[in-house]
C-alpha positions as CSV (number, residue, x, y, z in Angstrom):
1,M,154.4,-13.7,123.8
2,A,152.5,-14.1,120.5
3,R,151.4,-11.1,118.5
4,A,147.7,-10.7,118.0
5,L,145.9,-8.5,115.4
6,I,142.2,-7.8,115.8
7,N,140.0,-5.9,113.4
8,L,136.4,-4.8,114.3
9,P,134.4,-1.6,114.0
10,K,134.9,1.0,116.7
11,T,131.2,2.0,116.5
12,A,128.0,0.3,115.3
13,K,124.3,0.9,115.4
14,P,122.2,-1.2,117.8
15,G,121.3,-4.6,116.3
16,A,124.0,-4.3,113.6
17,V,125.8,-7.4,112.6
18,I,129.6,-6.7,112.9
19,E,132.4,-8.7,111.4
20,V,135.4,-9.5,113.7
21,K,138.7,-10.7,112.3
22,T,141.6,-12.1,114.4
23,L,145.1,-13.2,113.6
24,I,147.7,-14.5,116.0
25,S,151.3,-15.1,115.3
26,H,152.5,-18.2,117.2
27,P,155.5,-20.5,116.8
28,M,153.6,-23.7,115.9
29,E,155.0,-27.2,116.0
30,T,152.7,-30.1,115.0
31,G,154.6,-32.8,117.0
32,Y,155.3,-34.8,113.9
33,R,158.5,-33.1,112.7
34,P,161.9,-34.5,113.7
35,G,164.4,-32.2,115.2
36,P,168.2,-32.1,114.4
37,D,168.8,-35.1,116.7
38,G,166.1,-37.2,114.9
39,R,163.6,-37.0,117.9
40,L,160.2,-35.5,117.4
41,I,159.9,-31.8,118.4
42,P,157.1,-31.6,121.0
43,R,153.7,-30.3,119.8
44,N,153.1,-26.6,120.4
45,I,149.8,-25.4,118.9
46,I,147.0,-23.1,119.8
47,T,144.1,-25.4,120.8
48,E,141.3,-23.0,121.5
49,F,140.0,-19.5,120.8
50,V,137.1,-17.8,122.7
51,C,135.6,-14.4,122.3
52,T,133.2,-12.9,124.9
53,Y,131.2,-9.7,124.6
54,D,130.8,-8.1,128.0
55,G,131.3,-11.6,129.6
56,E,128.9,-13.5,127.3
57,E,130.5,-16.0,125.0
58,V,129.8,-15.1,121.3
59,F,132.3,-17.4,119.5
60,R,134.5,-20.4,120.3
61,A,136.8,-22.5,118.1
62,E,138.7,-25.6,118.8
63,L,141.9,-25.8,116.7
64,S,144.1,-28.8,115.8
65,P,147.5,-29.4,114.3
66,A,145.9,-29.1,110.8
67,S,145.2,-25.5,111.5
68,A,147.5,-22.7,110.3
69,A,150.5,-21.8,112.3
70,N,149.1,-18.4,112.6
71,P,145.3,-18.9,112.9
72,Y,143.2,-16.3,111.1
73,L,139.5,-16.4,112.3
74,T,136.6,-14.4,111.0
75,F,133.2,-14.4,112.6
76,T,130.2,-12.1,113.1
77,T,128.2,-11.1,116.2
78,V,125.4,-8.6,116.9
79,A,126.2,-5.2,118.4
80,T,123.8,-5.0,121.3
81,R,125.4,-2.5,123.6
82,T,128.6,-0.5,124.2
83,G,131.0,-2.8,125.7
84,T,134.2,-4.9,125.6
85,L,135.1,-7.9,123.4
86,R,137.6,-10.1,125.0
87,F,139.7,-12.5,122.9
88,T,141.5,-15.5,124.5
89,W,143.8,-18.0,122.8
90,T,145.0,-21.0,124.7
91,G,147.3,-23.8,123.7
92,D,149.9,-26.4,124.6
93,N,152.6,-25.8,127.2
94,G,150.5,-23.4,129.2
95,F,150.2,-20.9,126.4
96,S,147.4,-18.3,127.0
97,Q,147.0,-14.8,125.6
98,T,144.1,-12.4,126.1
99,E,143.4,-9.1,124.3
100,E,140.5,-6.7,124.7
101,M,138.8,-4.2,122.4
102,G,135.9,-1.9,123.0
103,I,132.9,-1.1,120.7
104,T,130.6,1.9,121.0
105,V,126.9,1.1,120.1
106,G,124.5,4.0,119.6
């Protein structure tokens, strides 16, 4: 399992723009590097990131082999209500990881 770090405020005022920062540690392979036997090591990257706020998508990113091995993403959203932000990373070889964090608005 990959290790994810997420930074966002625990509380916000209604209508406030909040900054969300995510970082995930993942063993990336581009698919272009030869292994010890000379054959290419199969590609293993994170291909997509999605963040939802109480089920509503607020951010999506499609990633490629040119992305960092440990993708760091920063984005903003508007704090509309107390709820849960859900972060999902998906990738090659069936990789999928989901984390959740709550925010209190009021």
